BAFI-494634 format. One line per field, with one value per residue (C-alpha): chain; x, y, z; residue in one letter. Coordinates in Angstrom, 2 decimals, padded with zeros to 5 digits. Layout:
<rs>
bami = (A / ...)
x = (X / ...)
y = (Y / ...)
z = (Z / ...)
loro = (a / ...)
</rs>
This chain:
<rs>
bami = (A / A / A / A / A / A / A / A / A / A / A / A / A / A / A / A / A / A / A / A / A / A / A / A / A / A / A / A / A / A / A / A / A / A / A / A / A / A / A / A / A / A / A / A / A / A / A / A / A / A / A / A / A / A / A / A / A / A / A / A / A / A / A / A / A / A / A / A / A / A / A / A / A / A / A / A / A / A / A / A / A / A / A / A / A / A / A / A / A / A / A / A / A / A / A / A / A / A / A / A / A / A / A / A / A / A / A / A / A / A / A / A / A / A / A / A / A / A / A / A / A / A / A / A / A / A)
x = (-002.34 / -002.24 / -004.52 / -001.49 / -000.05 / -003.43 / -003.80 / -000.26 / -000.83 / -004.15 / -002.47 / 000.35 / -002.11 / -004.06 / -000.89 / 000.02 / -003.47 / -003.37 / -000.30 / -001.95 / -003.08 / -004.99 / -004.44 / -006.69 / -005.49 / -007.60 / -007.16 / -009.20 / -011.71 / -009.84 / -006.57 / -003.95 / -001.97 / -003.20 / -002.81 / 000.29 / 000.43 / 002.91 / 004.44 / 006.70 / 007.21 / 005.24 / 005.86 / 003.44 / 002.22 / -000.70 / -003.61 / -007.33 / -008.75 / -012.40 / -014.82 / -014.91 / -011.15 / -010.30 / -006.55 / -004.94 / -001.53 / -000.31 / 003.12 / 004.50 / 006.28 / 008.08 / 009.59 / 011.43 / 008.77 / 005.18 / 006.27 / 009.22 / 009.53 / 007.96 / 010.04 / 009.34 / 009.98 / 012.09 / 012.97 / 016.52 / 016.80 / 015.94 / 012.41 / 009.41 / 007.98 / 004.61 / 001.67 / -000.89 / -004.28 / -007.97 / -010.97 / -012.20 / -009.11 / -006.46 / -003.03 / -000.33 / 003.14 / 006.42 / 007.44 / 011.09 / 010.31 / 008.62 / 010.75 / 012.47 / 009.22 / 008.42 / 005.89 / 004.18 / 001.70 / 000.06 / -000.23 / -002.95 / -002.02 / -005.25 / -007.16 / -009.81 / -013.37 / -014.38 / -012.76 / -011.29 / -010.36 / -007.62 / -006.94 / -003.30 / -002.47 / 000.55 / 002.35 / 004.22 / 007.99 / 009.29)
y = (-009.61 / -013.35 / -015.68 / -017.32 / -014.00 / -012.80 / -016.03 / -015.73 / -012.13 / -013.08 / -015.99 / -013.75 / -011.16 / -013.92 / -015.32 / -011.91 / -011.40 / -014.85 / -013.79 / -010.68 / -010.62 / -008.02 / -006.76 / -004.24 / -001.55 / 000.95 / 004.60 / 005.40 / 008.23 / 011.50 / 009.71 / 009.93 / 006.68 / 003.24 / -000.04 / -002.01 / -004.50 / -007.37 / -007.59 / -010.58 / -012.39 / -009.75 / -006.54 / -003.60 / -002.76 / -000.43 / 000.47 / 001.23 / 004.29 / 004.50 / 007.06 / 008.85 / 009.34 / 012.85 / 013.20 / 014.28 / 012.72 / 009.42 / 008.88 / 005.66 / 004.48 / 001.20 / -001.07 / -004.41 / -005.92 / -005.16 / -004.16 / -002.09 / 001.65 / 002.84 / 005.48 / 007.67 / 005.99 / 008.13 / 007.92 / 007.77 / 011.58 / 011.77 / 013.13 / 011.49 / 008.84 / 010.39 / 009.87 / 012.49 / 010.78 / 011.26 / 009.44 / 006.11 / 005.18 / 002.53 / 004.07 / 001.97 / 001.74 / 000.65 / -002.52 / -001.50 / 001.58 / -000.39 / -003.56 / -002.65 / -002.40 / -005.38 / -003.83 / -000.71 / 001.93 / 004.48 / 008.07 / 010.38 / 014.01 / 015.02 / 013.86 / 011.38 / 012.31 / 008.69 / 005.26 / 004.48 / 001.06 / 000.98 / -002.14 / -002.80 / -004.72 / -007.00 / -009.45 / -012.50 / -012.20 / -015.08)
z = (-032.56 / -033.15 / -031.21 / -029.58 / -028.45 / -027.16 / -025.18 / -023.78 / -022.63 / -021.00 / -019.17 / -017.92 / -016.58 / -014.85 / -013.27 / -011.87 / -010.41 / -008.77 / -006.79 / -005.38 / -001.77 / 000.22 / 003.76 / 005.49 / 007.88 / 009.80 / 010.70 / 013.82 / 013.92 / 014.63 / 013.83 / 011.13 / 011.45 / 010.45 / 012.23 / 011.19 / 008.33 / 008.22 / 004.74 / 005.45 / 002.14 / 000.26 / -001.61 / -001.33 / -004.85 / -004.12 / -001.89 / -002.18 / -000.45 / 000.60 / -000.85 / 002.52 / 002.89 / 004.13 / 003.55 / 000.29 / 000.95 / 002.34 / 003.85 / 005.28 / 008.41 / 008.77 / 011.41 / 011.44 / 013.74 / 014.66 / 018.17 / 016.92 / 016.68 / 013.43 / 011.65 / 008.63 / 005.28 / 002.93 / -000.73 / -002.06 / -001.97 / 001.73 / 001.30 / 002.93 / 000.59 / -000.16 / -002.49 / -003.39 / -003.22 / -003.89 / -002.47 / -003.79 / -005.81 / -006.25 / -005.75 / -007.45 / -005.91 / -007.45 / -005.57 / -005.91 / -003.80 / -001.01 / -000.99 / 002.29 / 004.24 / 006.46 / 008.86 / 007.57 / 008.69 / 006.40 / 007.61 / 006.33 / 005.77 / 007.56 / 010.60 / 009.49 / 010.45 / 011.07 / 011.07 / 007.64 / 006.27 / 003.64 / 001.60 / 000.82 / -002.36 / -002.01 / -004.24 / -003.03 / -003.31 / -005.34)
loro = (m / s / t / e / l / t / s / y / v / a / n / q / k / s / a / v / r / e / k / l / d / y / i / t / v / t / i / a / s / s / g / t / t / s / t / a / a / d / l / t / g / k / s / l / v / g / f / y / l / p / a / t / f / t / g / t / t / i / t / f / t / g / a / p / s / s / s / g / t / f / v / a / f / h / d / g / a / g / a / a / y / s / k / t / v / v / q / n / t / l / v / p / l / n / p / a / d / t / a / s / l / q / h / v / k / l / v / s / g / s / t / e / g / a / e / r / t / i / t / l / v / t / k / a / i / s)
</rs>
């Protein structure tokens, strides 16, 4: 790869990383549902799970406002939008799948044994 192309690719990767933002949500001890995150002006592109996470799946609920009624988030086929997960990982999401979410909560498939903090990765919508 030429030096110019290598430099261009490195600059593009850096520009993408600069637009990333992080929001933390918490699932309470003995709970399954996280606190809400406001995604206004952002697209959800992934999330980090802690090493102590208990659940093996994550589903999502969404609402038009933080005080609204959160409802299950479904894919285009009508199934719950779900990700199979493991502890201590970054789970990437396709921003096209999550573009309609403005306020979101993550739901663990299992009761968490202690409070868990999940870091959401977002990208500014341009």
